Backbone as CSV, one residue per row, in Angstrom:
resi,resn,N_x,N_y,N_z,CA_x,CA_y,CA_z,C_x,C_y,C_z
1,MET,140.949,-77.872,141.468,139.628,-77.403,141.081,138.539,-78.305,141.666
2,GLN,138.859,-79.568,141.795,137.910,-80.529,142.342,137.596,-80.205,143.805
3,LYS,138.633,-79.787,144.553,138.419,-79.443,145.955,137.510,-78.222,146.077
4,PHE,137.722,-77.249,145.202,136.902,-76.034,145.231,135.447,-76.366,144.932
5,ALA,135.211,-77.171,143.910,133.845,-77.558,143.550,133.197,-78.338,144.690
6,SER,133.972,-79.179,145.341,133.450,-79.950,146.465,133.102,-79.022,147.638
7,ALA,133.949,-78.043,147.897,133.692,-77.109,148.996,132.455,-76.264,148.702
8,VAL,132.289,-75.820,147.461,131.114,-75.028,147.097,129.853,-75.855,147.242
9,LYS,129.905,-77.100,146.786,128.747,-77.981,146.887,128.381,-78.222,148.355
10,LYS,129.381,-78.422,149.199,129.131,-78.631,150.620,128.528,-77.379,151.251
11,PHE,129.050,-76.195,150.877,128.547,-74.935,151.417,127.092,-74.736,151.043
12,VAL,126.724,-75.066,149.813,125.354,-74.858,149.336,124.387,-75.842,149.978
13,THR,124.825,-77.063,150.213,123.912,-78.080,150.744,123.751,-78.011,152.258
14,GLU,124.712,-77.386,152.953,124.578,-77.287,154.405,123.504,-76.269,154.760
15,GLU,122.837,-76.507,155.854,121.776,-75.607,156.295,122.314,-74.463,157.142
16,ASP,123.527,-74.560,157.631,124.093,-73.516,158.472,124.395,-72.251,157.691
17,ALA,124.812,-72.394,156.453,125.198,-71.227,155.657,124.026,-70.276,155.415
18,PRO,122.872,-70.744,154.951,121.760,-69.799,154.778,121.294,-69.193,156.096
19,THR,121.378,-69.941,157.168,120.975,-69.423,158.460,121.895,-68.282,158.888
20,MET,123.178,-68.426,158.652,124.124,-67.374,158.998,123.876,-66.138,158.144
21,VAL,123.548,-66.332,156.890,123.241,-65.200,156.014,121.983,-64.490,156.508
22,GLU,120.988,-65.247,156.901,119.748,-64.652,157.424,120.025,-63.857,158.694
23,TYR,120.844,-64.398,159.587,121.194,-63.664,160.803,121.971,-62.397,160.468
24,GLY,122.849,-62.472,159.490,123.597,-61.298,159.063,122.683,-60.212,158.525
25,LEU,121.699,-60.599,157.723,120.737,-59.634,157.203,119.886,-59.041,158.321
26,LEU,119.524,-59.862,159.276,118.734,-59.391,160.409,119.515,-58.374,161.241
27,VAL,120.787,-58.652,161.480,121.632,-57.727,162.241,121.792,-56.416,161.472
28,ALA,121.969,-56.506,160.157,122.090,-55.288,159.342,120.801,-54.474,159.391
29,LEU,119.660,-55.122,159.327,118.380,-54.428,159.390,118.202,-53.742,160.746
30,ILE,118.561,-54.420,161.814,118.458,-53.829,163.142,119.382,-52.615,163.248
31,ALA,120.567,-52.701,162.690,121.498,-51.570,162.726,120.932,-50.368,161.984
32,VAL,120.290,-50.614,160.846,119.684,-49.518,160.086,118.546,-48.882,160.883
33,VAL,117.718,-49.696,161.506,116.602,-49.175,162.296,117.115,-48.335,163.466
34,VAL,118.153,-48.800,164.147,118.726,-48.052,165.267,119.309,-46.730,164.774
35,ALA,119.994,-46.746,163.639,120.581,-45.512,163.105,119.503,-44.510,162.725
36,VAL,118.437,-44.991,162.091,117.344,-44.091,161.706,116.647,-43.537,162.943
37,ALA,116.421,-44.370,163.921,115.760,-43.914,165.151,116.627,-42.888,165.879
38,ALA,117.918,-43.119,165.933,118.806,-42.176,166.610,118.842,-40.844,165.879
39,THR,118.835,-40.895,164.564,118.840,-39.656,163.774,117.528,-38.912,163.936
40,THR,116.431,-39.636,163.898,115.115,-39.011,163.992,114.858,-38.444,165.383
41,LEU,115.189,-39.198,166.399,114.903,-38.770,167.764,116.009,-37.911,168.365
42,GLY,117.132,-37.804,167.700,118.276,-37.081,168.255,117.970,-35.638,168.592
43,GLY,117.314,-34.922,167.673,116.988,-33.525,167.923,116.007,-33.351,169.060
44,GLY,115.007,-34.201,169.118,114.009,-34.120,170.191,114.602,-34.398,171.546
45,ILE,115.453,-35.366,171.622,116.080,-35.702,172.904,117.028,-34.585,173.326
46,SER,117.748,-34.028,172.355,118.644,-32.913,172.663,117.857,-31.728,173.209
47,GLY,116.719,-31.426,172.591,115.872,-30.341,173.082,115.342,-30.612,174.474
48,LEU,115.000,-31.858,174.758,114.505,-32.235,176.081,115.574,-32.023,177.140
49,PHE,116.808,-32.444,176.854,117.894,-32.245,177.806,118.204,-30.759,177.984
50,THR,118.140,-29.989,176.922,118.384,-28.548,177.013,117.318,-27.877,177.882
51,ALA,116.078,-28.242,177.676,114.994,-27.656,178.475,115.138,-28.037,179.940
52,THR,115.503,-29.280,180.200,115.695,-29.727,181.584,116.859,-28.981,182.229
53,ASN,117.921,-28.812,181.469,119.099,-28.105,181.984,118.770,-26.643,182.282
54,ASN,118.014,-26.015,181.420,117.648,-24.620,181.632,116.713,-24.430,182.821
55,SER,115.874,-25.426,183.065,114.938,-25.304,184.178,115.621,-25.522,185.527
56,LEU,116.762,-26.184,185.511,117.494,-26.411,186.757,118.288,-25.172,187.073
């Protein structure tokens, strides 16, 4: 139990752990933005390609 408490204390006091969590949250936010943009723009882009294909 002493080793576990020591490991938790070390994890909390190190500065790398919060930085990694922040990067993880940032990556998750970027993924959500990309998914929303792809969903929102998907129909418009599909229509653009269809119109281009029909004009050729």
